[in-house]
N, C-alpha and C positions, 0 to 999 in steps of 0.2 A: 504494500500500500504506500501511497505517496502522501506524506503528512506535511501540511503547510502551517506555519505559525503566523498569526495575524494579530496586530495590535500590541498592547503592552506598553510599559513605561519606556521612555527613550533611553534611560540608563540601564535598563534590565538586560541581562544576558540570558536568553531563553533558548533551550535546546531540548532535543529528544535523544535519549540514550538507552542502551541496554534493550534494544528491541529483540524479542525472542518469539518464535512460533513453535508450538508444541501441541500435537494432537488436536488441531483445529482451534487453538486459543492463542491469540497474539497478546503479549504484554510489552509495554515500554514505559520508561520513566520520563516524566516531564520535569525539567529542572530549571530553576531561575535563580540568578544571583545578582546582588547589587554590591558595589564597592563600599557604600555606606548605607545605613538603614533608610528605607524609603517606603512610603505607602504604595503598594503595587497597583498599577492600573490594569483593567481587565484585558486579558488576551485570550485568543482562541486557537485551538489545534483543530485544523479542518482537513477532512479527507472525503473523497467520493466513494460511493458504494453502489454497485449495479442493482437496480430494482428488478430483480428476477424472483418471481414467485413470492412477492411480499404483498400482504393484504392489509395489515393493521399495525398499530403501535401498541406496545404494552409498557406501562409506567405506573409506579405508585401514585404519582401526582397527576397524571393524565388519566383520569379514572373512567370517564364516560364516552367522550368523543374520541374514538380510537382510530379514526381515519388517518391516512398517512401524512397528509399535509403537503405543502409546496414550499419552495425556497423563500418566497416572500411572506409566508406565514407558517413558519416551522412549528411542528409539534415539539414542545419544550418541557423537559423534566428539570425542575429547579430543586436545589438542595442546599441546606446549611445545617449546622448542628441541631438547631431547634425546630427544623421542619423538613420532612421528607428525606430522601436519600439519593445518591448519585447513581441512578440506574435507569436504563432506557433500552427497549428491545423492539426489533422489527420481526414480525411474525407472519408466516404463510397462512393461506386460507385453511389448510388442514391442521393448523396448530403447531407447526414446526418452527424452530428457531432459525432465523436467517442471519441476524446480527444482534448480539446483546452487548451493550456498552456499560461499563462500570468504572468508577474511580475509587481508589483506595482511601482517599481523604474524604471522610463524611462530615468534617467539621467546617472547613473553609467554604464560603459561599461559591457554588458552582452551578452550571446548567449544562444539560446535554440536549441538543436540538437536531432534528432531522426534517428534511423536506425534499420533495422531488423536483429536479430540474425539468422544466417542460420541454426543453429542446433535445434531451438525450435520455430521459427516463432513468437517470441516476440520482441517488440520494446524495445531497450535500449534508454532511454530518459535521456538526460543531460540538467541540468540547470546550466550554468556556470556564475560565478560572477567575476568581475575584470579582464576581458579579455584584458584590456589595463591598464597600470599603472596609478594609481591615487595618490593623495597626502596622506601623513600619516594621520591615524585616530586611534581613540581608540575604537570606536564602530560602528556597522552597523546593520540595520534591513531592511528587505524587506519582503513583503508578496507575496507568490506564490498562484495563482488561477488555479485550475484544473477543467475544465467543462467537465463532462462525460454524459451530458444529451443527449437523443435520440431526437434531434430537428434539423431542417435545419441548415446547417453549418453557414449561414449568421446571424442567430439569436444569435449564440454564439459570433460572432465578434461584432455585435451591443452591446451585453451585456458587453463585455470587455471595449468597448469605454465608455459606461455609467459608469462602475466601475472606470475607470481612472478619469473621470470627477467628479464624486460624492463622491468617497471614497478615492481617492489617491491624491487629491489636485491639479489636473491639470485642472483648470478652463479655458475654452477656451476664446479667445479674442472676443470682440464685433464685430459683422459682420454687417456693414452698407448695406443698400439696393444696393448701387452702386457697392458693391463687387459682386453682382449677376446680372450684366448687361454685354452684349457682349463687347468684347475688340478687337481693332485693335492693334495687337502686331507686331512691325516692324522688328523683328530679321531676320526671313527667307526672308522677302520681300525686305529688304534694307541692312541687315548686318550693316557694319560701314559706308555705304554711306548715312549718315544722314545730311540733310540740311533743315533748318527751313522752307523755302518757299515751298519746295517739300512736307514736312509733312503736312503743312496747307492745301495744295491742296488735298492731299490724304485723310485727314480727312473730307474735304468738300464733297468728293465722298462717303466715308464710312459711315458717319452719316445717310443719308437717307436709307441705306441698313439695319440699325439696330445696328450699333456699337456705343457705348456710352462712351467709354474710349479709349485712345491711350497710349500704353507703348512705350516710346522712349528708345531703348535698347543701348547696347554697341556701342560707336562711337561718342556720343555727346561730350565726354571729350578728344578726341584725333584727331590730324590731320591724323594719320595713318589709312589706310583702309585695312591693311594686316592681320587682326585678331591679337590675342595675347594680353597680358596685361602689356606690358612693361611700359606703362605710367600711369597705375592705381595708385591711392593713393592720388593724389592732389585734384581730383574731381573739376576741374575748366573747364568751357565750352571751347570748341575749337572755337575761334572767327571767323574762316573761315566758320564755320557751323552754329553757333548760336551767332550772334553778340549781341543779347539782349534776354536772356532766359525769363525774366519777360514778355517782349512784345510777345514772341512766345506763352507763356502760355495764355496770354490774348486773342490772336487770336484763339486759340483752344477753350477756354471757350466761345468765341463769337459764336462758332458753336454748343454750348450746349454739349460739350464733356469734359470729365475729362482727366487730364494728369498725368501719372506716369513716373518716371525716374529710370533708371537702375543704381545700384551701386554694384560693386563686393566687398562685405564686407571684406574678409580676405586679399585681394591682395594688394601688393605694388610693383611697378616695378622699375627696375634699373634707368629708365629715369625720375622717379618722383622727383620733387624738394625736397620732404620730405624724400626721401630714406636715405640720409646721416644722418639725425637726428634720424631715427628709426632703423638703420641697426643693432643695437645690442639689439633690442626689437622684434625679430622675432622668430617664431617657427622653421623655416628652416634656418639654419645658412648660411649666404651668402658665397659662394665659388667663386663668380664672373664668373661662367661658365653658370649660369642660367640667366633668364631675369626677373623673378617674384618670390616674396617670400610671406610668410604668416605672418601677424601680430600675435603677442602673446597677447591675451586679458588679460593675467594675470597681465599686467602692467596697472595701472590706467591711466597713461598718454596716452596709446594707446586707451583705452576705451573712455576717455574724447575727444580725437581728433576725433574719428569716430562719436561719438554722436553729437558733435558740427557740423561736416560737414553735416550730414543728416538734423538736425534740422534747420540749417541756410539755406540750400537749400530749404526746404519746406516753411520756413517763407519768405525768400526774393524773391523766384520765384513763390510763391503761388501755389505750387504743391498739387495735390490731393492724391498722394500716391507714394510709392517707391517699386521698384522690388529689393529686397535684395538678392543677388545671392551668391552661392558657400559657404554657411554656413558650409557644410560638409567638406570643406577643412581645417577647424580648427581641425587639428589632429597632435598628437605628433609622430615624426619619431622615429625609433628605437634608443635607447640610448640618446635621446635628451629630456628628459622630466622633471625631477624633481630636477635638480641641483639648488642649492640655488642662489638667487639673491635678495639682500635686497630691491631693487626697486619694486619688485613685492608685491602686497597685496593679491594675491591668489597663492597657490601652485597647486590647482586642476584646470586643464584646463576646465573640464565640469562645475565647479562652476563659473569660469570666463566667459564662454560663456553665461551661464544663466544670470548672472548679466548684462553683456553687452546687451543682447537682451531685458531684462526687462527695462533697463534704456533707450535704444533706443526707445522702444515702448512708455514708459511714456513721454519722451521728445517730440516725434512726436505728441502724443495725446494732449499735452499741446498747441501745435501750432494749431492743427486741430483735434478735437474730432472724426471726420468722416474719419480719415486717412485710406487709403488703403495700406496694406503691403502684398506683395506676396512672398511666398517661393515655392520651387519646390522639387520634389523627388530628393534625398532621405531624406531631412530634412523636414519631414512631420508627426512626431510622436506627442504624447500627450503633451510633453514639448514644442515643437515648436508651437503648437496650442495656447499656452498662448500668443504668441507675434504676430502672423500673422493671417489675416482673409481671405487670398486667398492662396490655395495650388494648385500648378500646376503639371501636369504630366511632367516627365522628357522628354528631347528632343527626339522626334521620328518623324522627318520630313517625310511627305507623307506616313506615316505608320498607316493606320486606325486600323489595328489589335492591335498593341501595345497601341495606344491611347485609344481605348475603353476598353481594358483589364486593363490598369492602372487606368482609371477613375473609373471602378467598384471597384477595390481594394481600392482606396482612399475613395470612398463613404462609404465603409463598416467600415472604421476606423477613420472617421473624423467628426462624428456628424453633427452639423449644420454649420461648417466652409464651406465657399464657395469653391467648388472643380472646378478647371478650366482645360480644355483640354490643351494638348500641342498645339502650334500654328498650325492651319490648313493651309496646302498649297497643291497645286497640279500643274501639268504641264499645262501651258496655252493652249497647243494644245490637251489636253486630251478631250475625249468626255464627255458630260455633266453628264451622269449617273455615270461614273467612278469618276469624280470630286465630285459628290454629295455624294458618299460613305464616303468621308472624313467628311462631315457634319452629315450624318446619324449615324456615329459611335461615335459621341461625344454628343449625345442628353442629356445624363444624367449628364452633367457637364455644366459649364458656357463656352460658345464658345469663344475661342481666334482664330482670323483670321490673317493670314500672307501672303496675296497676294496683289499685287498692283492692285487696282480697275481699274485704267485707262487702264491696259493691258488686262482686262477680255473681252472676247467676249460677245455678247448680251445674249446668252443662259446661260453662267456662271453667269452673273450678275442677271438674273432672278431667277436662282436656288439659289444663295446666298441670295438674297432678300427674296425669299419664305421661306427658311429654318430658317433664323434668325428671321423673324416675326412669323413663326410657333412656334419657341422655346419661344419667348417672350409671345405669347398668351397662351402657355401651361406650362410656367415656374413653376407654383405652383405644378403641378403634376410631372414634370420631375425632379426637384431638391429638392423639399420639401416633395415629397411622399416617401413611403418605396420602396427601390430598392431591387429586388431579381434577381438572375441570376443562370441559371442551368449549370451544367458541368464545374466547375472551372478548372478541370484538363485538359480540352480541350480549354482553353481560353474563355470559356463561349459560349454556343450555342444559347441562347436566354435570353433576359433580359426584365424586366417589372418594371415600377415604377407606383405605384397606390396610390390614395388618394380620399376619399369621393366618392367612387363608380366609379371613372374614372381610366382607366388603359391605359398606353402607352407602347406597346411592341416594341422591336426591334429583328427581326429574323436575326441571324448571320448565323447559319447552320440549326437549327431546325425550320421547317416551319409550325408547328402546333400551332395555336393561341387559347388558351383555354379562352373563354369569359364567362364562367359560373358564375363567382363571381362578374361581373362588369356590370354597367348600360351603360356605354359609353366606347368604345374601339377604340383606334387608333393603328394600327400595321404598322411599317416601315419595308420594305423589304431590308435588307442588304445582303441577301443570293444571290446565283447565280441561285436560282430557279425562274422560271417565274410565279409561283403561290404560294399562301399561303392557308393553310387548316384551315378553321374556324370551331371551335367546340363550340356548346352550344349557338348559336345566332339565332336559327330558328325564322323566321318571322320578324327579325329586318332589317331595311333598311341600305344600305351601299353606299358609294361613294369611287371610286378609283381615286387617283391623281398621276400624274407623279412627277418627282423631281423638276419641275418648278411650281407646284401647279395647273396644268391644269387637268380638269376632263377627265378621260379616260373612265370610265364606272360607272354606278350606277344601283341599283336595290334592290331587297329584297332577303335575304338569305333563301334558301329552303332546310330544312333538318337539322338534328342534326350535320352533318359533311358535309361541303361544300367547294369545291375547287374553288378558285377565282383567276383569272389572276391579278397579281400586278407587275408592271414593276420594274426593278432594281432601287433601291434608291427612289422608290415611296412609297405610303402608302394607306391603306384602313381605312376608318372611318366608324364606326358602331354605330348606336344608336337604 
């Protein structure tokens, strides 16, 4: 390949070294040097790639519009420490890898962009470095990995994740078993209407259904119930809601449930008592027309304050974990970045975020080695996996399409970190099959539920009870097996997770279940078809269940290809 370097600082010496090709994978180092420290300007490594049998783009940050793009409007995967990851793939119509581009450095702001030349049907591929200003430096090195192997696209994504973990220094955090248990998350169901006695009653109802942890979200720290973050920053409980947080946690523990508490890491509001003290240590300069600002972690005083708040809360309230929110809001605004301030001990924002999160994690683990730490899209990349052991899909209330789509995306790029669904909710008057689709769509993640159990009708309770216990019984296959999914360009038509001869399929639009390579098969019907077509299970017995776990039919499969009625949000079990 012919690589061209474009742009960069006039004083920078930029070059490509150590290019190696082995078994269909090309790696090379991008190096830059200055004689004296200097803020680097953006530069690009560009190359062309023939558009042969390429149908779509796969990227963690290009989630829905996966058409290939053109040179004047390239499909672009952005990355920095607190948002997304440096990964971008070109995929064939039958789901094979054609080119997967990855960068070893997941901390520096970068972007990978591709688009087709209209005059020669070749992709113009850009790998851009320093897309956001960073602190002055004298040298920089990153490795670029180009995977050209003719293999299923998901195998190249799994390989990049392993490369980051094993060769690029991004060792993921320890994942306790409790990070892989269903959660009652209170945001959609309660929002800021949080009161200790109500939550204890809710947990007493949700525990028998299979939920083992409760996440107390935004609202515990404020009297206000009108949303917004104007009071964030002090992190003191609202006494009209929680008169004794330690006693509340003890009450939840008595139900054999764990407790996690929400904190918005970057935010400090105008009504916070600490605002006056920190008002000149913020990324966004107060103009007193806004209500909330973002801490600047480049100040050690800021970092020490935040770390102490979280560690003290875990220690004094006996919390089992924290939901640390909005990490991606640590971002420099235009023209506000690198001015000198002697009180800062870091000039680089990305370095400061890294140190902050490492120190938070270490402090919390000193208090509780089994601590649960949840992050959510878009702060889900290899660097973030060093700190957190639960990664959640970004908010998509009552949207089973986006939920399952993003779950699969996260599973491909997160190794053994526990992947959680966005909180599942539905209308209390919806029919049970429609409500059950929300559960069927999240089977390859740890379920988070956000409905008030006391408001559920009997059918909804039976459905929720059935699917959460089904998930627990099959957890090993569902979240520890190898996940594969077809047609990424269409939001995935069918998915399968398999382990030790057992496979669990979910049919989204493709209704053909290929059983030929497995001993035991379970297929969930999330499609609008009233039947599933079973291939390769001749003479095996089957049982069909509806979404509440009731047996609808059973028998023996007759023939190499057999069409069997399976109700919406129901399943067929084949042995």
